[in-house]
N, C-alpha and C positions, 0 to 999 in steps of 0.2 A: 468540425476536425477535417484534416486535410486528407485527400483521397489516396495519398501515398503513405499513410499511416494506416494501420490495422491491428486488431487484437486476435489472439488466439490462445488456446489453453496451452500451457508451457509443457514440454517434454524433458525428459533427463538429459538430452542432448543440448538442452538451452542453459544448463548449469552454469557453464563458464561465462557465457554472456550475462546471464542475470548477476552472477558474482561481480564482474566487472561494473554493471551499472549500479549494484549496490554499493561498491567503495567509492567510485566516483560521485554517486549522489550524496553520500555521507560528507565528502569532502566539500562539496559545493553547499550544502545545506548546513552543515553543523560547524563549519568554521566561524569562530566567534561566539558560539552558542555552547560548546563543550570545551573542555580542556584539549589543547594542541596534542598532548601525548596520547590521549584517546583516539583521536582521529588518526594520528600517525600509525597506531597499531592496526588499523585496518588493513587487511590485505585480501588480495584475490584468491590466495591460496586458502586461506581459513574459510571465506566466504564461499569458495568452491565446494570445500567439504560439507559445508552446512547445506548448502542448496541441493548438491546430490542427495544427501540424506533425506531431505524434504520431499524432493521429488520422487525419490525411489519408494519411500514409505506410502506416498498418495494420501496422507492423512488430512491435507488441506487443499484448497482450490487455489491453483496459481495461474495466471494469465500473464502474457506478455504483450507489450505494445511494440510493435515492429514497424520500422521505417523501411520502405523497399530498398533504398540506397544504403543505409546506415545500419540497418540490423535491428537488434533488440535496443530500444531506448528507454523502457521502463517496464514495471512489473507491479503486480498487486498479488498478495497472499491472504487467504481468509480461512476461517473454519470456526469450530465451537469456541465460545468465550471462555477465556481463561480466568477472568474475574468478572465480578458484577452478575454472576450467573443467574441470580434471582430475578434481575431486571432485563438483561439482555442475554440473549441465546447464541447470537453469532458475533465474530469479531474479526476485523481487519487486522492482520498481525504487521504487515508491512505494505506500503505503497511509496514508490519511488519512481521517479520520472526525471530524466537528465534535463538540467535547467534549459538547455537548448531547444526541448521539445516542450516545454510548458507554456501555458496560454493558448494552446490550439484545440483544446477539448479532450485530449487524451486522459488527463487525470479524471474527468467526468465519466469517460467511457469505461475506464478502468474499475472505477467504484461501482458503476451501474452494472457491469457485466459480473462482477463477483456478486453483487448484491441479488441480482437476478437469480444466478445460480444458487446461492445459499436459499433463497426463497423456494426454488424449485425442489429442494430437498427437503424442506420443512421448517426453515428457521424462520421467526417472526420478527426479529429485532436485530439491531446491529451496534457495536461500539468499536471505537479505535481510539489509542492512547498517542498523544501528540506532545512534544515539549511546549510549555505555555509560551516559550519565547520564539516559537516557530512561526514564521509569517504564514505558514500554510493553514494556520487555525482560522483565517478569514476564509480560505477557500472550504474548509469543512463546514463552517457557519453558512456560507453561501450554498452549500449542497444540503441544507436543512438539519444539519446537526446542531445538536445544543449541549453545552457542558453538563455533565451529569456527576463527575466526581474529580477529584484532584489528589494527587500523592507527591511525595518527594522521593527523589532516587538519588544515591550517591553514585556519582561517575567520576573515577579518579579522585581528585581532592576537590571537586565542586557538588554541590547540592543542587539538583535541578528539579524543576517543578513540572509535572506532566499533568495534562488535562485529558479526561476521557469525554469524547464527543459521542453522543448517543442518537440513535434514531429508533424510537420505541416501535415504529411501523417501517420495517424494511422496505416496503413498497413506496413510502414518502420519498425515498431517494430517486425514483425514476427507475425506468429499466432500459436496457441496451439491447436492440434487436441484433443478436450475433451473427444471424444468416445474412442481413443486409448491411452489417457494420455501421449502424446509425441508431439514433434514439429511437423508440417507438413514437409514433405519431399520436 
């Protein structure tokens, strides 16, 4: 990971930047994978309200990836599993990183950071859902996730297949040293 990039817990003041990254990432990631009308409906205003509520409630852990020159370029959100609760107690709800900052170790750092935080408060396992057609499936497999479930979701006029990647042992993902901003040795 480049030294001009770092991670930190998100604050309510970050909501607008997170919303902007969320919308831009949707456009970069889902064009060609989801109906155009669904992507076009994404707005910073709607995402801003959503992120303000999430950050205000404090019910999930949210970290941002920040570039010293460009500001927030990615984020991760996680907490208690919403599905598969008999097998997985933690879930990554959202992980988005601008395409311009992918391939530099920031996605790994975001995942390891939130996994370490979840483990600190007692979570033992982790799951996340991703579109089966999304190229990031390879990244999640590389991070040690294994496909554990599949479901269909109707989005607009399209029926999309989602895959759940799971980590039965949250520590298998590795951990991130937040104080030194690098993986633990």
